[in-house]
C-alpha positions in Angstrom: 103.5 119.9 154.4 103.5 116.2 153.9 99.6 116.3 154.2 99.6 119.2 151.6 101.4 117.2 149.2 99.5 114.1 149.2 96.3 115.6 149.3 97.6 117.7 146.1 99.0 114.4 144.3 96.2 112.0 145.7 94.8 111.0 142.1 98.7 111.0 140.7 99.3 108.6 143.6 96.0 106.8 143.2 96.9 106.4 139.3 100.7 104.8 139.6 99.8 102.5 142.7 96.6 101.2 140.3 99.1 100.7 137.6 101.6 99.0 139.4 98.7 96.6 140.8 97.6 96.1 137.4 101.2 95.1 136.3 101.8 92.7 139.3 98.7 90.3 138.2 99.1 90.9 134.5 99.5 87.7 132.9 99.6 88.6 128.9 102.6 91.4 128.8 105.9 89.5 128.6 108.5 90.5 131.4 110.2 93.2 129.3 107.0 95.4 128.9 106.1 94.7 132.4 109.7 95.9 133.7 109.4 99.0 131.2 105.8 99.6 132.4 107.1 99.1 136.1 110.2 101.4 135.5 108.3 104.3 134.1 105.8 104.2 136.9 108.9 104.8 139.7 110.8 107.6 137.8 107.0 109.3 137.4 106.8 108.5 141.5 110.3 109.8 141.6 109.9 112.8 139.6 106.8 113.8 141.6 108.7 113.8 144.9 111.8 115.4 143.8 110.0 118.0 142.4 108.4 118.8 145.7 111.7 118.7 147.5 113.4 121.0 145.0 110.4 123.3 145.1 110.5 123.4 149.2 114.1 123.8 149.4 113.6 126.6 146.7 111.4 128.6 148.6 113.5 128.7 151.5 115.4 132.3 152.4 118.7 130.4 152.5 120.3 128.3 150.1 120.8 124.8 150.8 123.0 122.9 149.1 120.7 119.8 148.8 118.9 122.0 146.0 121.7 121.1 143.6 121.3 117.3 143.6 117.4 117.7 143.9 117.8 120.0 140.5 120.2 117.2 138.9 117.7 114.9 139.5 114.3 116.5 138.3 116.5 117.9 135.3 117.7 114.0 134.3 114.1 112.3 134.9 112.0 114.2 132.8 113.9 113.4 129.1 114.1 109.7 130.7 110.6 109.6 131.2 110.0 110.6 127.6 112.8 108.2 126.4 111.0 105.2 128.6 107.6 106.0 126.8 109.4 105.4 123.5 110.7 102.1 124.5 107.2 101.1 125.8 105.8 102.1 122.2 108.3 100.7 120.2 110.2 97.9 122.1 112.3 96.8 119.1 114.1 100.6 119.2 117.9 100.6 119.3 119.3 100.6 122.8 121.4 103.7 121.4 118.6 105.6 122.3 119.4 106.0 125.7 122.5 108.1 124.8 121.1 111.5 124.9 119.7 110.6 128.4 122.8 109.5 129.8 124.6 113.0 128.1 121.7 115.1 129.9 122.5 113.4 133.5 126.4 114.0 132.8 125.8 117.7 132.0 123.7 118.2 134.7 125.6 116.6 137.1 128.1 119.1 136.6 126.3 121.6 138.9 127.6 119.7 141.7 131.2 121.3 140.8 130.9 123.9 138.0 128.1 126.4 136.5 128.5 125.1 133.3 124.7 124.1 133.5 123.3 125.4 136.1 123.8 126.9 139.4 122.4 129.0 142.3 123.0 132.5 144.4 123.9 131.4 147.6 122.8 135.1 149.1 119.7 134.9 147.4 118.8 131.0 147.1 118.3 132.2 143.2 118.3 129.8 140.4 121.2 130.9 137.6 121.4 129.1 134.0 124.5 128.2 132.5 125.6 128.0 129.0 124.4 124.0 128.8 121.3 125.0 130.9 119.1 124.4 128.1 120.4 120.6 127.4 117.5 118.8 129.4 115.0 120.7 126.9 117.1 119.6 124.1 117.4 116.2 124.7 113.7 116.4 125.4 113.2 117.3 122.0 115.1 114.7 120.7 112.9 112.3 122.3 109.9 114.0 120.7 111.4 113.9 117.5 111.9 110.3 118.1 108.3 109.9 118.6 106.9 112.0 116.1 108.9 109.6 113.7 107.8 106.2 115.2 104.0 108.1 114.8 104.6 108.7 111.1 105.9 105.1 110.5 102.7 103.9 112.3 100.2 105.9 111.2 101.9 105.2 107.4 100.9 101.5 108.0 97.1 101.2 106.8 96.8 98.2 109.0 98.3 99.7 112.0 96.4 100.2 115.5 99.2 102.0 117.1 99.1 104.8 115.1 96.3 106.8 116.8 97.3 105.8 120.2 101.2 106.9 119.8 99.9 110.1 117.9 98.2 111.1 121.0 101.0 110.6 123.3 103.3 112.4 120.9 100.8 115.4 121.0 100.6 115.1 124.9 104.4 115.0 125.5 105.1 117.8 123.2 102.4 119.7 125.1 104.1 118.5 128.6 107.5 119.1 127.3 105.6 122.9 126.5 104.5 123.0 130.0 107.6 122.0 131.5 109.7 124.9 130.2 107.4 127.1 131.8 107.3 125.3 135.2 104.0 123.5 135.2 105.3 120.4 137.0 101.7 119.2 138.5 100.3 118.7 134.6 103.5 117.5 133.6 103.9 114.8 136.0 99.9 113.9 135.4 100.4 114.1 131.9 103.4 111.3 131.8 101.0 109.1 134.1 97.9 109.3 132.0 100.0 108.6 129.0 101.7 105.3 130.5 98.1 104.1 131.8 96.1 105.0 128.3 99.0 102.9 126.6 98.9 100.1 128.7 94.8 99.7 128.3 95.8 99.9 124.5 98.1 96.9 125.0 95.3 94.8 127.3 92.9 95.5 124.7 95.0 94.3 121.8 95.0 90.7 123.7 91.0 90.5 123.0 91.8 90.8 119.3 94.6 88.1 118.9 94.6 84.5 119.4 96.6 83.5 122.7 98.8 80.6 121.7 100.2 82.3 118.2 99.5 85.7 118.9 98.1 86.2 115.5 94.8 87.9 114.8 91.9 85.8 115.7 88.4 85.1 113.8 87.0 87.8 115.2 89.0 90.1 114.6 89.4 88.8 110.6 85.5 89.4 110.1 85.8 93.0 111.7 88.8 93.8 109.5 87.1 92.2 106.4 84.2 94.6 107.0 85.8 97.8 108.1 88.6 97.6 105.3 86.6 95.7 102.5 87.9 98.8 100.1 91.5 98.2 100.3 91.5 94.7 100.5 92.9 93.2 97.2 93.5 89.8 98.1 93.5 86.8 100.5 95.9 83.5 100.8 94.0 80.8 102.5 96.3 78.3 104.5 95.9 75.0 106.3 98.6 73.4 108.2 99.0 69.5 107.1 99.8 66.8 109.6 98.8 68.6 112.7 96.6 65.5 113.5 99.6 63.5 113.1 101.8 65.5 115.3 99.1 65.8 118.3 98.6 62.1 118.0 102.1 60.8 118.1 104.3 63.6 119.7 101.6 64.9 121.9 99.6 68.5 121.8 102.8 70.3 123.1 104.4 69.3 119.7 101.3 70.2 118.4 101.3 73.7 119.8 105.1 74.8 119.2 104.4 73.6 115.4 101.5 75.9 115.6 103.4 79.1 116.9 106.3 78.2 114.4 104.4 78.5 111.2 102.3 81.6 112.5 106.1 82.9 113.2 106.8 82.2 109.7 103.2 83.8 108.1 104.5 87.1 110.5 108.2 86.9 108.8 106.6 86.7 105.4 103.9 89.4 105.6 104.8 93.2 104.8 103.1 96.1 107.1 99.8 96.6 104.9 99.1 92.5 105.3 97.6 91.0 108.4 97.8 87.2 109.2 95.0 85.4 111.2 94.5 82.2 112.7 90.5 81.3 112.1 91.1 78.4 114.2 92.8 74.8 114.7 95.2 74.6 111.8 93.3 77.5 109.4 95.0 80.4 108.7 94.9 83.5 106.3 96.5 86.4 105.2 94.9 89.4 103.9 96.5 91.6 101.5 96.2 94.9 100.5 97.6 96.7 97.6 98.9 93.7 95.7 99.2 92.5 92.6 98.3 89.0 92.1 102.4 88.1 91.3 103.4 89.9 94.7 100.6 87.6 96.1 102.2 84.4 94.6 105.6 85.6 95.7 104.3 86.4 99.4 102.7 82.9 99.4 106.2 81.1 97.9 108.1 82.9 100.7 105.7 81.5 103.5 105.7 78.4 102.0 109.4 78.1 101.9 109.9 79.3 105.5 107.3 77.0 106.7 109.5 74.0 104.9 112.4 75.1 106.4 111.0 75.1 109.8 110.0 71.7 109.4 106.3 72.0 108.6 104.0 71.5 105.6 101.2 73.9 104.7 98.9 74.4 101.7 98.0 77.1 100.1 95.5 79.2 98.0 95.0 83.0 96.9 92.6 84.7 95.1 92.7 88.6 94.5 90.7 91.3 92.4 87.2 90.1 93.2 84.7 90.7 95.8 85.8 89.7 99.7 83.2 86.8 99.6 84.3 85.8 96.4 87.8 85.5 97.4 87.6 84.1 100.6 85.4 81.3 98.7 88.0 80.8 95.9 91.0 81.0 98.2 89.3 78.2 100.1 88.9 76.1 97.3 92.5 76.5 95.5 94.0 75.8 99.4 92.0 72.5 99.0 92.9 71.7 95.8 97.0 72.4 97.0 96.1 70.3 100.0 95.2 67.2 97.5 98.1 67.4 95.6 100.5 67.8 98.5 98.6 64.6 99.8 98.9 63.0 96.4 102.4 63.4 96.1 103.5 62.2 99.5 101.4 58.8 98.4 103.5 59.0 95.2 106.7 59.1 97.4 105.7 56.2 99.8 105.2 53.9 97.0 
């Protein structure tokens, strides 16, 4: 029995073990994301094992009481795994999202002393569903609706790379829920594992597109994006940090790195979902805008300037809109250098 179980689930176990090994050696993802990934790996592993044990006890001629807790665990794990997938694709989701999973577990746990959720005929070892027996499926639907809401939000953002991947996870999770209802457990478990692996690979690929220090998009991504999205780009804001050399020379390069990270956070806070901020290298940055008027771009630039000033730093800004990509890059750079000269002149006047 054990040998057949291991052979039947070899690919799934190999996939889960591989993901666990990868998370151990990962140097990019933060600890919270690594914890979520490992948690869902162990939940899937537990579901596979308990599914098999529950199926074994269900095939016995006589009723075995251990089938009750095994069923409780299986009915609790499936919605919980989809919940964890949601927290992986949307880490900032409110912790209240765990409430349906907790309520589902409590309902299922009533099988230990009541038939309100489900029970078993002792003589025939047959399953009997109670009035709350569909709670696991209802909770699963709730989580899938959450996934669809996250998908709509991601897809509606023209600059979001998450949209298609989250849409794929949402679609396959929906199919899994239907398959789970018809007891196709082996396909469901494999689908869960595949979704986790694919999203991990997606997250890992994103680091090739980002600057490792500031986590803003890098120069390579900038040139790729302006080529792909040239028809939707309406403006450019060129930015150059003032005083980075002085900080590095007098306070050390660690202080300079902290300064770059701080102003990058300011740019991220100032931009909307349709905008993207890039670090082109050194102390040079650019914000690419979509569907903005010139007044809106000026407001965005002033907001970014105010945030940088409040953080204790200074940047020069130049913006251009309504022209070709090359013309906007050249004009925004030119205006940024003019702003830099103006700031430098003001500092000299203040010092005199």
